N, C-alpha and C positions, 0 to 999 in steps of 0.2 A: 504494500500500500504506500503510495507516495503522497506526500503533503503538497497541497497547492502552494505555490510561491506567490508572494506579494511582489508586485512590480512597483517599487517606490521610486519616486522622482526626488533626487537630492534637493532640488530647489523647493519643492513643496514641503518636504519633511522639515527643512530648515525654517521655512516661513511659519509652518504650523507650530514648531517648537517655540519660536519667538512669540507667536500669538499666545501660546499657553503661558509662557513666563510673564508676558505683559498683562495677561488677564489676572494672574495671581497678584502682581504688583498693583494693578488698578483696584482690585478688591481690597487689598490692605490699605491703599490710599483712601478709599472711600470710608473704610472702617475708622481710620485715624481721624478723618474729617468729622465724622459723626461724633466720635468721642470728644474731640476738641469743642464742637458746638455744644455738646451736653455740659462740659465743664465750664464753658463760658456762660451758658444759661444759668448754671447753678452758682455762678459768682466765685468759683474756685481759683480763678487766675487773676494776676495783676494786669494792668493795662499793658505793661511791657511784654508780658508773656502772651497776651492776646495778639499783640502786634507781631511778635516773632512767629507765632503759630500761623498767622495769616500769611506772612511772607513766605514761610516754608511751604505751606500747602499750595500757594500760587506757583512757586518755583517748581514743585514736584509736578503739578498739573502741566506746566509748560514743557518740562522735560519728557513727560509721558507723550504729549502731543508730538514733540520732535521725534521720539523713538517710533511712534506709530507711523508718522510721515516717512521716516527713513526706510521703514520696512514695508511701506505700501499698505498699511492697515488702517481701517477706520474704527471709531469707537464701537460700532456695531459688531465688528469682527471679534472683539474681545468679550462680547456678551453671550456666553454659552447658553444654549437652549437646553433646559433640564426637563423637557417634556411636560408632564402634568404639573410639575412644580413651578413652571414658568422659567424666567431667565435668571441667570446667576446674579447679574448686576441690576439694580433698580433702574428703570427708565426715568430719566429726569424730565 
């Protein structure tokens, strides 16, 4: 009995791997953003901390956009469809 072979395209595999890594990074970015907003709303942070978090999140968002553009990916490419559970990332 012979196993069927997968015909993998190196370009597609590389792009898919980048998409998966960026999806995980985007998920973490969104979780960090929500946590920061929660802490701001609760008044746990100083004005300086709020400013630093805001700058950091904006910079991370810019870097993610640059990485997506560099690899020819859109934000929708990073939003995995989980079937009946919906999508991995919330739609803004």
